[in-house]
N, C-alpha and C positions, 0 to 999 in steps of 0.2 A: 210651811208652806209653797205653797205651789213657788211661786215666784222664785224664790232664796232653791228652789230648785232644779230648775229652769234651768238657774245663769248655773251651778254650781258641776253639770253635764258639759255647757259649752265650756269651762274655764281651765276642767280638767276630763278634756280632749282623750289627752293618751290614757289616764288608769280606766282600769278594766272598774265595770259596773261595782264588784265587792266595795271599793275602794272608795265610789264615790258615798254610794249607801256610806262608810266608815267615815267620809268626810261632814255628811251634810248633821251627820248625828255632836259630833263634835262642834261644828255654827254654829246648831242649834241650841248646845248649852251654852254656848258661849255668851249670845246671844239671853240667851235670860238672867245667866251673871251678871250681865251688865245694866237691865233692865230697873227701870224708876220706881220713883211711891207713884201713886195716883197723883194727878193734879184735880183736885174736889171741884174746881170750874169750870167744868173743857167746855160752854160757850164763851168763857171769859176769857179763857187762852187761847183758843179759835179766832175768838175776833181781834186780841192783840196779832196772828201770825201774819192773819189774812192783812194786815194794814201794816203792817212790816216788809209782807213777800209779794207787792199788788200785782194780781193776773189780772193777762190783756182780756179785756174783752170778747174783743175780737175772735181769740185763737190760747187753749189754753188756759176756758176758763173754769173757773171753777162750779164741776159740777155737783160732790159730795165733798160738802164744809174742810178741813181734817180736823181731825174729832176723835182719831183712833188710834191705837197703842199698837197696833199689825192691821197688817191685812192681803191677802192672797190679790189673784187678780180673778176677775169679773168673765166668768163659766159658765155657761147654757145660765141666762143674762143671773147668776146671784152668787155674791164673792167674801168670804168666808176676811169677817172683824172681832180683830183684837176690845176689846174693853178691860183697859189696864193693866201694865206698862210688866208686871211685876208680876215675879212664878206664880201666882194662885188670881191673877186672872182669867180671865173665860173669853175664848170665840163663840161667836157668833154669827146669823148671813148678814146682808141687806139687801136691798134690789136697789136698783138701776139711780132711781129718789136718790139714794140714801136711808129709806125707811131702813129700821131693823123686825126682819119675814122671822122668822128663828131665831129668840132671843138666845142671847150669850151665856151659855154652860154644858163645851165643850172642854178640856181640857187639850186639846189641840183639834184643828177642821183643812181638812183639803177641802177641793175646786172637786164640784161636782160634774160628775164622767159619768153618761149615758141614763142620766134623770136621778143616780144616785151619790152620797160624798163619802169620803174615808175619816171618822171623827173619834176620834183617842177620849178613854174617858179613867182618874187616874195620869201616873203621873210618868217620868220617861222611863221609868226602870216598870214602873208593877201593871200600870194602866193594859184597859183593853183597850180596842179597837171594833172600832163595828161602822156602819152607814145606815144615812137617814135617806129618806126621800127630797123633794124642795119644799113636801109641807111642817119639816122638825121629824116626823114620828122615824120612829126606830123601826126603822125593817127586818134589819141584820145588830143583833143583836151585838154587844163590844163581848165577845167572845177572844181572839189574834190577838198577839201576839206584835205582827206589826203586819199591815196592811193595805196597798198599793192601790190606786184607783182601777175602775172596770175598761175593761177595751175587749173592745168584740163579746161581748155579755158576757168573758169569765173574767175574776182579778184575780192578782200573786198574792198568799197572805203564807203567815208563819206561825209556827203549832209552834215554843217552848222559841229562849233564847236566844240571840243575837249570831254566841260563836257553838250549838249544840240544834237548833233552832233546824225542824224543816220544813222544805215552803210547798204549800197541793197549790189547788183554788178552786174560786166558788165562783155558781154562778149566781146571781142574779134574785136568787132565796135565799139565797144565805145556804144552797147544798153543796159538800164538794164533792166537786166533778173526777179530781185528780185527789189523791190520796198528796195527803201530806208525806213528802221524802223525798226532795230534793236539797243540796246544801243555798242553794239559789232559785229560782225561778222567776224571768222579766216574763212581762208582758202581753202578751200574746200581740202582735201586730200584722199587717195577710196573714192570720193563719194557723202564723208561729212564733212560740217560744222557747227562746234559749234558757237553758238551764244547768246547772251546775250539777253533779256526783263528784265529789268528794272534799276536798279540802280546799280554800283559795292559794294554794302556794304549790299545791300537786296536783289540784281531781285536775277534773278535761269538761268542755262544755260541749251541748254537740244543745239538740232542738228536737224538743215539742209536736203534737197535733194536738188540736182542741179536742181529744181524745183521750191524751194523756201517752199516744204515741210515738217512744222515739221514734222519729223519722229519718235526723242521718245524726247517727251515730256521735257521740262523747267525744271527741278530738284531737280540740285544741284548744287553747292556754287558759282563749279571750272569745266573746263571741256574745257579739252586740246585735243589736234588733235585726229584721230587716223593712228593708225603706226600699220604696220600688224597684223590689223582685231581686237588693239581693243582698246580704251580709257581708261587712264588716268583720272576720277571727283574725289571731295568731295562733300564730305559731311562734314556743320557744319562752324560754320568760321576759318579763319586759322589761326589762336593759336590754337584751340581745338579741328577742326574735321579731318577725316581722312577720306583717302588716299580712293580705289577701282579704282574697272579695269572694265568694260563696255566693250559689243561687238556691235556688226552694228543694234543687233533689242533691242538693248538697252537693256539690259538681264546682272545684274553680276556677272563675272564670278570669281571677287575676292572680295569678300567682302569689305567693305571701314574699315582697322582697320590697315595703314601707318600713321602714322606723316610728308608723303610726299611720290608721287614715280613717276616717272619720266617715260618716251614716252619710248611703247618694237624698241630695236634696237640686229638687230643680236640674234632674240629670248634670250632677256635678258632684263631687267631694274629696271633702283635703285632704292630703295624703304627706306623710312631711317622711323627706330626703336629712339622712344624721340621728342626732341626741336635743334632750330640749331642749340643750345650749344654745347650741351651738349649728342647731339641720335648717334645713327651708324649707317651706312651706308653698306648697302648689297643686293640683285640684288634676285630677284625671273623667274620662267618663264611662261610662256603664261596659264598654269592650275594654278596661285601663290602660287604653292611649293615655296621656301627655299630654292636655288642649293650654296646661296657664304650667308655666316651667318653673320652681322649684326656684323661689326670691324670698320671699317673703318671709319676716321673722316669726310670722304667724298668721294662720291663717284660720278665720269658722265658715261652719256652713253657708251656703246661698240665701237668702228671707229676701220675699221681694226683690228679687232680680240682681241681688247686690251682694256680693261679700265681705262681711271685717278683715282686715290685713291689717299688720305693725311691720316697721321700721325701723332698728334698730332691738335695743334689748325690751326691758317688762320694766325700766328701772326713766330709764332715759328715751325711748321709743315712744316716735309718736303712729297711732290708730288715721288710718281712714278706710274707702269703700274701692268696693272689684271690680266689672260689670262678666260676666260669662269668658268672654275672651281675653281677661289679664287686663287688659286699662285700666288703673287707675283713676276712676273719673271726681271720688270725689277725694281731693290732695290729705298723709300722712300729719294728720293738725291736734288731733286728740289727745287726752292723755287713758279719756272715758270715755265706750262707747257702749252702744247697746245693739242685735242689730234692728236691721227693716222690719216697721210691724206697720198692719196698716199704713203703709207710706213714706211713717212718718220712725226716726230712731234715737236716737238720748246721746249725749253727749258731753266731756266737757270739755271742752274747751283749754281752762289753766289750771294751776291749783296755788293761786297768786290773788292774791286780796283776802277782805275778810272772811268769804261765807268761801273755801279753799274747792270747794268736790258739787259749786252749784253747777249740775245740765239742768240741759232746753232744752226742745228739739227742733232737730234739721228735716227735710223734707228729699231727696233725693237731687237735686240740683245743690246738694247740703248750703241750700236757704235754710236758717236760724227762720224758724216758723212760732215760736216759742221762746221768748228769747230765759236765758239761766237765771232760775232763781231755787230749785228747788236741791232738793241736800241729796244727795251721794254718798252710798258710804263706803269705805275702805274696807272692803272684806281680808284679807291682806296685800303685804306691801304691792303700794303704786299695781293696784289692780280694785277699780272700782264696779259694785254691784249695783245697777240703771235698771228703769227699769220699762218696758216695753206696754204698751197701748191694744188694748183685750177687750173685743169687742164694745169700741167706739172711745172706750174710758182707760188711763190706764193712773196709778197710784204711781200720789207725790209726798211723801216728806218734806214737810216746811221746821224747822229748825236744826238739831244733832238729834242722833239716835238715841239718846236717856234723855230728851223733856219735846222732844217735838213731837208730829201728831201725821201723822195721813191721811192724806183724802185723793177727790182720782179729779183729778179735771179731761175737760173733752175734746175733739180734736180741733 
Protein backbone atom coordinates (compact mmCIF):
# COMPACT_ATOMS: atom_id res chain seq x y z
CA UNK A 1 0.00 0.00 0.00
CA UNK A 2 1.03 3.50 -0.53
CA UNK A 3 1.99 4.31 2.98
CA UNK A 4 4.54 1.54 2.97
CA UNK A 5 5.89 2.85 -0.27
CA UNK A 6 6.08 6.28 1.19
CA UNK A 7 8.01 5.03 4.20
CA UNK A 8 10.40 2.85 2.14
CA UNK A 9 11.66 5.79 0.12
CA UNK A 10 12.44 7.68 3.32
CA UNK A 11 14.24 4.78 4.94
CA UNK A 12 16.33 3.79 1.95
CA UNK A 13 17.34 7.26 0.81
CA UNK A 14 20.83 6.15 -0.20
CA UNK A 15 19.67 3.37 -2.49
CA UNK A 16 18.74 3.66 -6.12
CA UNK A 17 15.13 3.42 -7.30
CA UNK A 18 15.46 -0.18 -8.51
CA UNK A 19 16.58 -1.36 -5.07
CA UNK A 20 13.70 0.47 -3.39
CA UNK A 21 11.21 -1.31 -5.62
CA UNK A 22 12.81 -4.68 -4.84
CA UNK A 23 12.67 -3.96 -1.11
CA UNK A 24 8.99 -3.04 -1.30
CA UNK A 25 8.26 -6.33 -3.04
CA UNK A 26 10.05 -8.30 -0.32
CA UNK A 27 8.35 -6.31 2.45
CA UNK A 28 4.91 -6.88 0.92
CA UNK A 29 5.58 -10.60 0.64
CA UNK A 30 6.75 -10.85 4.25
CA UNK A 31 3.68 -9.02 5.52
CA UNK A 32 1.44 -11.40 3.57
CA UNK A 33 3.21 -14.48 4.95
CA UNK A 34 2.72 -13.31 8.53
CA UNK A 35 -0.96 -12.49 8.09
CA UNK A 36 -3.45 -14.06 10.47
CA UNK A 37 -6.80 -15.72 9.89
CA UNK A 38 -9.86 -13.52 9.62
CA UNK A 39 -11.60 -12.64 12.89
CA UNK A 40 -15.26 -13.57 12.40
CA UNK A 41 -16.82 -10.94 14.60
CA UNK A 42 -15.03 -7.69 13.74
CA UNK A 43 -17.57 -5.56 15.62
CA UNK A 44 -16.88 -7.38 18.89
CA UNK A 45 -13.14 -7.08 18.34
CA UNK A 46 -13.39 -3.37 17.55
CA UNK A 47 -15.31 -2.67 20.76
CA UNK A 48 -12.74 -4.60 22.78
CA UNK A 49 -9.85 -2.75 21.21
CA UNK A 50 -11.48 0.65 21.80
CA UNK A 51 -11.96 -0.25 25.48
CA UNK A 52 -8.34 -1.30 25.83
CA UNK A 53 -6.93 1.74 24.01
CA UNK A 54 -9.33 4.60 24.70
CA UNK A 55 -8.66 7.67 22.56
CA UNK A 56 -9.09 11.24 23.79
CA UNK A 57 -12.38 12.87 22.83
CA UNK A 58 -10.57 16.15 22.09
CA UNK A 59 -7.67 14.99 19.92
CA UNK A 60 -6.96 11.67 18.26
CA UNK A 61 -10.61 10.61 18.28
CA UNK A 62 -11.48 7.65 16.09
CA UNK A 63 -13.39 8.88 13.09
CA UNK A 64 -13.44 5.40 11.59
CA UNK A 65 -13.26 2.58 14.13
CA UNK A 66 -10.52 -0.08 13.93
CA UNK A 67 -11.89 -2.85 11.73
CA UNK A 68 -9.56 -3.31 8.76
CA UNK A 69 -6.68 -5.72 8.25
CA UNK A 70 -4.81 -3.37 5.94
CA UNK A 71 -5.19 0.24 4.83
CA UNK A 72 -3.65 3.02 2.80
CA UNK A 73 -3.72 6.77 3.29
CA UNK A 74 -6.63 8.94 2.24
CA UNK A 75 -6.08 10.50 -1.17
CA UNK A 76 -8.67 12.45 -3.12
CA UNK A 77 -11.24 11.59 -0.47
CA UNK A 78 -10.87 7.80 -0.52
CA UNK A 79 -8.64 5.23 1.18
CA UNK A 80 -7.86 1.64 0.22
CA UNK A 81 -8.73 -0.90 2.93
CA UNK A 82 -8.26 -4.64 3.21
CA UNK A 83 -10.78 -7.08 4.63
CA UNK A 84 -9.24 -10.32 5.95
CA UNK A 85 -5.54 -10.42 6.79
CA UNK A 86 -5.02 -13.73 5.02
CA UNK A 87 -3.36 -13.93 1.61
CA UNK A 88 -6.81 -14.28 0.05
CA UNK A 89 -8.10 -11.03 1.57
CA UNK A 90 -9.48 -8.38 -0.77
CA UNK A 91 -9.06 -4.63 -1.03
CA UNK A 92 -11.77 -2.01 -1.51
CA UNK A 93 -12.17 1.71 -0.78
CA UNK A 94 -13.88 3.75 1.94
CA UNK A 95 -14.83 7.40 2.15
CA UNK A 96 -14.11 9.65 5.13
CA UNK A 97 -17.25 8.52 6.93
CA UNK A 98 -15.95 4.95 6.82
CA UNK A 99 -18.56 3.87 4.28
CA UNK A 100 -17.38 1.18 1.86
CA UNK A 101 -17.91 2.90 -1.49
CA UNK A 102 -16.01 0.39 -3.62
CA UNK A 103 -16.51 -3.19 -2.44
CA UNK A 104 -13.46 -5.31 -1.57
CA UNK A 105 -12.61 -7.20 -4.75
CA UNK A 106 -9.01 -6.43 -5.62
CA UNK A 107 -5.87 -8.36 -4.70
CA UNK A 108 -3.95 -5.13 -4.32
CA UNK A 109 -5.04 -1.49 -4.39
CA UNK A 110 -3.13 1.80 -4.33
CA UNK A 111 -4.03 5.42 -3.65
CA UNK A 112 -6.09 7.52 -6.04
CA UNK A 113 -4.07 9.97 -8.08
CA UNK A 114 -5.55 12.33 -10.68
CA UNK A 115 -8.89 10.57 -10.39
CA UNK A 116 -7.68 7.00 -10.94
CA UNK A 117 -6.23 4.24 -8.77
CA UNK A 118 -4.04 1.32 -9.82
CA UNK A 119 -5.37 -2.07 -8.72
CA UNK A 120 -4.30 -5.66 -9.24
CA UNK A 121 -6.36 -8.73 -10.07
CA UNK A 122 -4.53 -11.95 -9.24
CA UNK A 123 -1.49 -12.76 -7.15
CA UNK A 124 1.76 -10.86 -7.09
CA UNK A 125 3.57 -13.09 -9.57
CA UNK A 126 0.92 -13.66 -12.22
CA UNK A 127 -1.73 -11.00 -11.55
CA UNK A 128 -2.33 -8.00 -13.80
CA UNK A 129 -2.71 -4.32 -13.00
CA UNK A 130 -5.37 -1.94 -14.26
CA UNK A 131 -7.06 1.30 -13.17
CA UNK A 132 -10.43 2.20 -11.66
CA UNK A 133 -12.21 5.51 -11.21
CA UNK A 134 -13.81 6.70 -7.98
CA UNK A 135 -17.06 4.91 -8.73
CA UNK A 136 -15.13 1.64 -8.89
CA UNK A 137 -15.57 1.36 -12.65
CA UNK A 138 -12.68 -0.37 -14.43
CA UNK A 139 -11.54 2.28 -16.90
CA UNK A 140 -8.30 0.56 -17.93
CA UNK A 141 -8.53 -3.22 -17.90
CA UNK A 142 -5.94 -5.22 -15.93
CA UNK A 143 -3.20 -6.01 -18.45
CA UNK A 144 0.07 -4.70 -17.04
CA UNK A 145 2.65 -6.63 -15.02
CA UNK A 146 3.30 -3.53 -12.96
CA UNK A 147 1.59 -0.15 -12.87
CA UNK A 148 2.25 3.02 -10.90
CA UNK A 149 0.06 6.02 -10.08
CA UNK A 150 -0.76 8.72 -12.60
CA UNK A 151 1.42 11.80 -12.44
CA UNK A 152 1.06 14.79 -14.75
CA UNK A 153 -1.41 12.86 -16.91
CA UNK A 154 0.71 9.77 -17.50
CA UNK A 155 1.41 6.53 -15.63
CA UNK A 156 4.49 4.33 -15.86
CA UNK A 157 3.67 0.68 -16.56
CA UNK A 158 5.67 -2.49 -17.17
CA UNK A 159 5.08 -5.25 -19.70
CA UNK A 160 6.90 -8.44 -18.75
CA UNK A 161 8.53 -9.68 -15.56
CA UNK A 162 10.69 -7.68 -13.19
CA UNK A 163 13.97 -8.84 -14.69
CA UNK A 164 13.33 -8.70 -18.42
CA UNK A 165 10.18 -6.59 -18.78
CA UNK A 166 10.13 -3.09 -20.25
CA UNK A 167 8.57 0.13 -18.97
CA UNK A 168 6.46 2.55 -20.95
CA UNK A 169 3.73 5.14 -20.29
CA UNK A 170 -0.04 5.29 -20.76
CA UNK A 171 -2.54 8.13 -20.67
CA UNK A 172 -5.82 8.09 -18.73
CA UNK A 173 -7.67 6.37 -21.55
CA UNK A 174 -5.20 3.50 -21.35
CA UNK A 175 -3.55 4.44 -24.63
CA UNK A 176 0.16 3.61 -24.81
CA UNK A 177 1.74 6.99 -25.51
CA UNK A 178 5.36 5.93 -24.90
CA UNK A 179 6.03 2.34 -25.92
CA UNK A 180 7.61 -0.02 -23.37
CA UNK A 181 11.34 0.20 -24.07
CA UNK A 182 13.09 1.15 -20.84
CA UNK A 183 14.55 -1.12 -18.18
CA UNK A 184 12.92 1.20 -15.70
CA UNK A 185 10.81 4.31 -16.02
CA UNK A 186 10.06 6.62 -13.11
CA UNK A 187 7.01 8.82 -12.77
CA UNK A 188 6.82 12.21 -14.46
CA UNK A 189 7.74 15.16 -12.28
CA UNK A 190 8.02 18.72 -13.54
CA UNK A 191 7.63 17.48 -17.10
CA UNK A 192 10.43 14.90 -17.08
CA UNK A 193 10.85 11.26 -16.05
CA UNK A 194 14.02 9.35 -15.18
CA UNK A 195 14.59 6.27 -17.34
CA UNK A 196 17.12 3.45 -17.24
CA UNK A 197 18.75 2.00 -20.35
CA UNK A 198 20.43 -1.31 -19.55
CA UNK A 199 20.40 -3.35 -16.36
CA UNK A 200 20.51 -1.88 -12.88
CA UNK A 201 24.23 -2.63 -12.49
CA UNK A 202 25.76 -1.41 -15.71
CA UNK A 203 22.94 0.59 -17.31
CA UNK A 204 22.74 4.37 -17.46
CA UNK A 205 20.03 6.79 -16.43
CA UNK A 206 18.73 9.77 -18.37
CA UNK A 207 15.47 11.71 -18.73
CA UNK A 208 12.61 11.80 -21.22
CA UNK A 209 9.85 14.32 -21.87
CA UNK A 210 6.16 13.45 -22.26
CA UNK A 211 6.56 12.63 -25.94
CA UNK A 212 9.11 9.96 -25.01
CA UNK A 213 12.00 11.97 -26.42
CA UNK A 214 15.26 11.62 -24.52
CA UNK A 215 16.10 15.16 -23.46
CA UNK A 216 18.97 14.36 -21.08
CA UNK A 217 21.12 11.54 -22.43
CA UNK A 218 21.57 8.39 -20.32
CA UNK A 219 24.90 9.00 -18.59
CA UNK A 220 24.26 8.67 -14.86
CA UNK A 221 24.63 5.61 -12.65
CA UNK A 222 21.53 6.62 -10.70
CA UNK A 223 18.99 9.38 -11.11
CA UNK A 224 16.05 10.61 -9.04
CA UNK A 225 12.96 12.57 -10.02
CA UNK A 226 13.03 16.34 -10.43
CA UNK A 227 11.94 18.38 -7.45
CA UNK A 228 11.94 22.17 -7.27
CA UNK A 229 13.79 22.32 -10.59
CA UNK A 230 16.68 20.03 -9.70
CA UNK A 231 17.35 16.28 -9.67
CA UNK A 232 19.91 14.26 -7.73
CA UNK A 233 22.16 12.08 -9.90
CA UNK A 234 25.06 9.76 -9.14
CA UNK A 235 28.31 9.24 -11.04
CA UNK A 236 29.98 5.95 -10.14
CA UNK A 237 28.79 2.82 -8.37
CA UNK A 238 26.68 2.67 -5.24
CA UNK A 239 29.61 2.29 -2.82
CA UNK A 240 32.13 4.73 -4.22
CA UNK A 241 30.17 7.00 -6.56
CA UNK A 242 29.30 10.61 -5.82
CA UNK A 243 26.01 12.49 -5.99
CA UNK A 244 25.41 15.89 -7.53
CA UNK A 245 22.49 17.86 -8.96
CA UNK A 246 21.39 18.79 -12.47
CA UNK A 247 18.80 21.22 -13.80
CA UNK A 248 16.20 20.37 -16.46
CA UNK A 249 18.62 21.19 -19.28
CA UNK A 250 21.00 18.56 -17.92
CA UNK A 251 23.46 21.18 -16.69
CA UNK A 252 25.38 20.18 -13.57
CA UNK A 253 24.56 22.86 -10.97
CA UNK A 254 26.17 21.07 -8.01
CA UNK A 255 29.11 18.87 -8.94
CA UNK A 256 29.11 15.22 -7.79
CA UNK A 257 30.77 15.38 -4.39
CA UNK A 258 28.33 13.88 -1.90
CA UNK A 259 28.15 10.27 -0.79
CA UNK A 260 24.39 10.62 -0.98
CA UNK A 261 22.05 13.36 -2.14
CA UNK A 262 18.34 13.49 -1.41
CA UNK A 263 15.73 15.41 -3.35
CA UNK A 264 15.05 19.08 -2.72
CA UNK A 265 12.17 19.90 -0.43
CA UNK A 266 11.29 23.39 0.80
CA UNK A 267 14.47 24.76 -0.73
CA UNK A 268 16.96 22.38 0.88
CA UNK A 269 18.31 18.88 0.21
CA UNK A 270 19.75 16.42 2.69
CA UNK A 271 23.25 15.21 1.76
CA UNK A 272 25.71 12.80 3.36
CA UNK A 273 29.47 13.05 3.62
CA UNK A 274 31.01 9.66 4.31
CA UNK A 275 29.66 6.12 4.16
CA UNK A 276 26.23 5.01 5.27
CA UNK A 277 27.48 3.83 8.67
CA UNK A 278 29.86 6.53 9.84
CA UNK A 279 29.09 9.43 7.52
CA UNK A 280 27.36 12.63 8.61
CA UNK A 281 24.33 14.38 7.16
CA UNK A 282 23.85 18.06 6.44
CA UNK A 283 21.83 20.25 4.06
CA UNK A 284 22.58 22.26 0.94
CA UNK A 285 20.66 24.98 -0.91
CA UNK A 286 19.98 25.04 -4.65
CA UNK A 287 23.37 26.56 -5.43
CA UNK A 288 25.08 23.64 -3.72
CA UNK A 289 26.10 25.79 -0.76
CA UNK A 290 26.27 23.95 2.57
CA UNK A 291 23.78 25.74 4.81
CA UNK A 292 23.62 23.14 7.59
CA UNK A 293 26.99 21.49 8.18
CA UNK A 294 27.18 17.68 8.16
CA UNK A 295 26.81 16.67 11.80
CA UNK A 296 23.87 14.30 12.06
CA UNK A 297 23.88 10.51 11.81
CA UNK A 298 20.71 10.67 9.72
CA UNK A 299 18.92 13.56 8.01
CA UNK A 300 15.55 13.39 6.28
CA UNK A 301 14.02 15.89 3.90
CA UNK A 302 12.16 18.93 5.21
CA UNK A 303 8.41 18.70 5.67
CA UNK A 304 6.20 21.34 7.26
CA UNK A 305 9.33 23.40 7.95
CA UNK A 306 11.13 20.75 10.01
CA UNK A 307 13.39 17.79 9.25
CA UNK A 308 14.03 14.57 11.13
CA UNK A 309 17.61 14.04 12.33
CA UNK A 310 19.24 11.31 14.40
CA UNK A 311 22.11 11.55 16.86
CA UNK A 312 23.81 8.20 17.36
CA UNK A 313 23.65 4.88 15.51
CA UNK A 314 20.49 3.10 14.46
CA UNK A 315 20.58 0.82 17.48
CA UNK A 316 21.03 3.33 20.29
CA UNK A 317 20.61 6.77 18.69
CA UNK A 318 17.65 9.10 19.19
CA UNK A 319 15.61 11.11 16.69
CA UNK A 320 14.66 14.77 16.89
CA UNK A 321 13.85 17.66 14.57
CA UNK A 322 15.71 20.69 13.21
CA UNK A 323 14.58 23.89 11.50
CA UNK A 324 16.06 25.25 8.28
CA UNK A 325 18.88 27.02 10.09
CA UNK A 326 20.02 23.67 11.45
CA UNK A 327 18.88 24.50 14.97
CA UNK A 328 17.56 21.56 16.95
CA UNK A 329 14.01 22.60 17.88
CA UNK A 330 12.82 19.25 19.25
CA UNK A 331 15.57 17.45 21.14
CA UNK A 332 16.61 13.95 20.02
CA UNK A 333 14.68 11.68 22.38
CA UNK A 334 12.60 9.34 20.23
CA UNK A 335 13.36 5.82 19.01
CA UNK A 336 10.89 6.11 16.15
CA UNK A 337 9.55 9.10 14.22
CA UNK A 338 7.71 10.22 11.10
CA UNK A 339 7.72 13.40 9.06
CA UNK A 340 5.58 16.31 10.18
CA UNK A 341 2.40 16.39 8.13
CA UNK A 342 -0.50 18.76 8.69
CA UNK A 343 1.19 20.06 11.84
CA UNK A 344 1.69 16.74 13.65
CA UNK A 345 4.28 13.96 13.68
CA UNK A 346 4.11 10.41 15.02
CA UNK A 347 6.79 9.49 17.58
CA UNK A 348 7.79 6.58 19.81
CA UNK A 349 9.33 7.78 23.04
CA UNK A 350 10.51 4.45 24.48
CA UNK A 351 10.57 0.75 23.75
CA UNK A 352 9.90 -0.13 27.37
CA UNK A 353 6.64 -1.26 28.94
CA UNK A 354 3.92 -3.63 27.77
CA UNK A 355 3.46 -2.02 24.35
CA UNK A 356 7.05 -1.39 23.33
CA UNK A 357 6.23 0.28 20.04
CA UNK A 358 3.31 2.48 21.13
CA UNK A 359 3.33 5.85 19.38
CA UNK A 360 1.51 9.13 19.69
CA UNK A 361 1.63 12.48 17.89
CA UNK A 362 3.51 15.67 18.78
CA UNK A 363 3.11 19.21 17.50
CA UNK A 364 5.93 21.44 16.27
CA UNK A 365 6.69 22.57 19.81
CA UNK A 366 7.35 18.96 20.80
CA UNK A 367 4.19 18.80 22.88
CA UNK A 368 2.42 15.44 22.90
CA UNK A 369 -1.01 16.20 21.44
CA UNK A 370 -2.22 12.61 21.02
CA UNK A 371 -0.84 10.30 23.74
CA UNK A 372 1.08 7.12 22.78
CA UNK A 373 -1.43 4.32 22.32
CA UNK A 374 -1.14 3.07 18.74
CA UNK A 375 0.95 0.12 17.60
CA UNK A 376 4.03 0.89 15.51
CA UNK A 377 5.77 -1.71 13.38
CA UNK A 378 9.46 -2.54 13.70
CA UNK A 379 9.92 -3.23 10.00
CA UNK A 380 13.65 -3.85 10.30
CA UNK A 381 15.82 -3.94 13.42
CA UNK A 382 15.44 -0.69 15.36
CA UNK A 383 13.48 1.08 12.62
CA UNK A 384 9.77 1.70 12.99
CA UNK A 385 7.18 2.48 10.36
CA UNK A 386 4.79 5.14 11.67
CA UNK A 387 1.88 6.86 9.97
CA UNK A 388 1.25 10.47 8.94
CA UNK A 389 -1.88 12.58 8.59
CA UNK A 390 -3.36 12.83 5.10
CA UNK A 391 -6.43 14.93 4.35
CA UNK A 392 -7.07 15.34 8.07
CA UNK A 393 -6.97 11.64 8.97
CA UNK A 394 -4.26 9.19 10.01
CA UNK A 395 -4.53 5.42 9.82
CA UNK A 396 -3.51 3.73 13.06
CA UNK A 397 -3.40 0.17 14.30
CA UNK A 398 -4.73 -0.95 17.67
CA UNK A 399 -3.24 -4.27 18.73
CA UNK A 400 -0.32 -6.17 17.19
CA UNK A 401 0.25 -6.61 13.47
CA UNK A 402 -1.14 -10.14 13.48
CA UNK A 403 -4.41 -9.69 15.35
CA UNK A 404 -4.88 -5.91 15.61
CA UNK A 405 -7.15 -3.79 13.47
CA UNK A 406 -6.64 -0.53 11.60
CA UNK A 407 -8.85 2.53 11.88
CA UNK A 408 -8.51 6.26 11.25
CA UNK A 409 -8.19 9.11 13.76
CA UNK A 410 -8.70 12.83 13.32
CA UNK A 411 -6.64 15.71 14.68
